[in-house]
Wavefront OBJ file of the C-alpha trace (Angstrom):
o trace
v 117.602 207.158 18.526
v 118.624 210.711 17.699
v 120.348 211.705 14.470
v 123.038 214.391 14.259
v 123.173 216.504 11.103
v 125.738 219.253 10.435
v 125.182 221.523 7.426
v 127.706 224.213 6.433
v 127.043 227.429 4.518
v 129.264 230.113 2.995
v 127.321 232.916 4.727
v 126.132 233.484 8.282
v 122.650 234.517 7.145
v 122.062 231.167 5.442
v 122.664 229.309 8.708
v 120.205 231.472 10.625
v 117.652 231.122 7.802
v 117.892 227.340 8.033
v 117.443 227.407 11.809
v 114.347 229.580 11.384
v 112.953 227.134 8.824
v 113.688 224.153 11.091
v 111.810 225.827 13.953
v 108.848 226.387 11.597
v 109.001 222.713 10.598
v 108.958 221.739 14.261
v 105.823 223.838 14.787
v 104.276 222.001 11.816
v 105.242 218.650 13.434
v 107.528 217.655 10.543
v 110.576 217.382 12.785
v 111.229 216.994 16.502
v 114.569 218.490 17.509
v 116.478 218.005 20.731
v 118.892 220.821 19.904
v 119.687 223.226 17.069
v 122.748 225.491 17.125
v 124.136 227.923 14.556
v 127.919 228.234 14.649
v 129.498 231.246 12.951
v 133.136 231.758 12.093
v 134.091 235.411 11.612
v 137.832 234.818 11.378
v 140.369 232.038 11.829
v 139.972 231.832 15.622
v 136.635 233.615 16.165
v 134.042 230.830 16.444
v 130.722 231.662 18.115
v 127.940 229.289 19.161
v 124.422 230.687 18.853
v 122.350 228.374 21.047
v 118.583 228.241 20.673
v 118.173 228.508 24.460
v 120.281 230.830 26.609
v 120.938 228.627 29.643
v 122.639 231.444 31.572
v 119.534 233.643 31.395
v 117.204 230.727 32.127
v 119.322 229.800 35.155
v 119.267 233.386 36.420
v 115.472 233.585 36.151
v 114.927 230.228 37.856
v 117.527 230.958 40.523
v 116.026 234.380 41.180
v 112.595 232.833 41.711
v 113.824 230.165 44.116
v 116.126 232.647 45.841
v 113.175 234.959 46.470
v 111.179 232.128 48.032
v 114.067 231.113 50.293
v 114.689 234.792 51.089
v 111.065 235.150 52.213
v 111.656 232.415 54.782
v 114.553 234.404 56.241
v 112.731 237.745 55.872
v 115.135 239.058 53.231
v 113.650 238.316 49.783
v 115.826 240.873 47.973
v 119.063 239.276 49.114
v 117.635 235.823 48.389
v 116.679 236.868 44.842
v 120.132 238.308 44.181
v 121.979 235.258 45.497
v 119.569 232.906 43.709
v 119.905 234.732 40.387
v 123.691 234.775 40.620
v 123.943 231.083 41.487
v 121.372 230.176 38.811
v 123.250 232.147 36.164
v 126.507 230.489 37.191
v 124.939 227.038 37.024
v 123.402 227.834 33.622
v 126.738 229.083 32.319
v 128.444 225.772 33.010
v 125.575 223.538 31.884
v 125.888 221.897 28.473
v 122.681 220.398 27.119
v 122.340 218.733 23.732
v 125.283 218.768 21.350
v 128.727 219.015 22.954
v 130.142 222.556 22.602
v 133.740 221.404 22.121
v 132.662 219.067 19.307
v 130.861 221.941 17.560
v 133.910 224.210 17.834
v 136.132 221.457 16.444
v 133.874 220.823 13.437
v 133.455 224.585 12.857
v 137.088 224.772 11.739
v 135.893 223.176 8.464
v 133.683 226.239 7.851
v 135.307 229.080 5.880
v 135.656 232.484 7.612
v 132.413 234.420 7.159
v 130.463 231.171 6.960
v 128.214 229.235 9.304
v 127.221 225.707 10.209
v 123.933 224.432 11.601
v 124.087 221.542 14.059
v 120.767 219.733 14.445
v 120.067 216.885 16.847
v 116.877 215.307 15.501
v 114.727 213.019 17.625
v 112.060 212.285 14.974
v 111.303 213.556 11.484
v 109.036 213.087 8.490
v 111.777 212.806 5.846
v 109.817 213.314 2.615
v 108.022 216.500 3.727
v 111.058 217.852 5.556
v 113.367 217.355 2.568
v 110.830 219.042 0.289
v 110.783 222.114 2.562
v 114.594 222.141 2.783
v 114.898 222.158 -1.007
v 112.721 225.301 -1.093
v 114.942 227.147 1.415
v 117.885 227.174 -0.984
v 121.280 228.567 0.061
v 123.033 225.412 -1.207
v 124.470 224.123 2.047
v 126.738 221.116 2.217
v 126.557 218.251 4.680
v 129.673 218.094 6.870
v 128.721 215.287 9.256
v 125.707 213.103 9.793
v 124.639 209.925 11.525
v 122.014 209.252 8.848
v 122.183 206.215 6.581
v 123.940 206.690 3.218
v 120.600 206.749 1.389
v 119.089 209.343 3.746
v 122.275 211.416 3.567
v 122.153 211.491 -0.247
v 118.503 212.591 -0.151
v 119.498 215.388 2.240
v 122.324 216.463 -0.088
v 119.907 216.500 -3.029
v 117.389 218.594 -1.078
v 120.045 221.121 -0.035
v 121.176 221.391 -3.648
v 117.587 222.121 -4.701
v 117.072 218.674 -6.200
v 120.438 218.593 -8.005
v 122.179 215.286 -7.313
v 125.557 216.515 -8.581
v 126.558 217.676 -5.118
v 130.184 217.098 -4.234
v 130.746 214.149 -1.915
v 131.637 214.851 1.698
v 135.255 215.291 2.711
v 136.782 212.114 4.128
v 136.301 211.873 7.861
v 139.287 211.504 10.119
l 1 2 3 4 5 6 7 8 9 10 11 12 13 14 15 16 17 18 19 20 21 22 23 24 25 26 27 28 29 30 31 32 33 34 35 36 37 38 39 40 41 42 43 44 45 46 47 48 49 50 51 52 53 54 55 56 57 58 59 60 61 62 63 64 65 66 67 68 69 70 71 72 73 74 75 76 77 78 79 80 81 82 83 84 85 86 87 88 89 90 91 92 93 94 95 96 97 98 99 100 101 102 103 104 105 106 107 108 109 110 111 112 113 114 115 116 117 118 119 120 121 122 123 124 125 126 127 128 129 130 131 132 133 134 135 136 137 138 139 140 141 142 143 144 145 146 147 148 149 150 151 152 153 154 155 156 157 158 159 160 161 162 163 164 165 166 167 168 169 170 171 172 173 174
């Protein structure tokens, strides 16, 4: 079963730093992520999702390839590539994989302007080693939402605080 973890920061850079560290941890086989997204909030209504994979570009590349092959059958590979790339980009634009975009935008309203939040959908993890690495990253993030057990959530809070267990409790959920 996958676990959802949302960590908020006061700066945008801290969110991107955490995502970079999570990707490194995945390469070291400490964590297996289904999705990781950094959400930034520049102003009251300006919320941007920074997906790890650009589905629009991936759709355009895949569509262009298949369009070229179909175009070769009809002796017009250039037209086939153009139509395939356009339809692939359109399909990629409206595809939502991983964490629901509307949910992320809704939760991002709890982030102060100029801040960021990292949404992580974790398939598997090695908690002790992962938490140790998180405590070294710093930035003092705070957990907004999680599907972890209370004990695991407290360990995550302690790691984000650099080992300090005097982290403020989470805001009450609605």
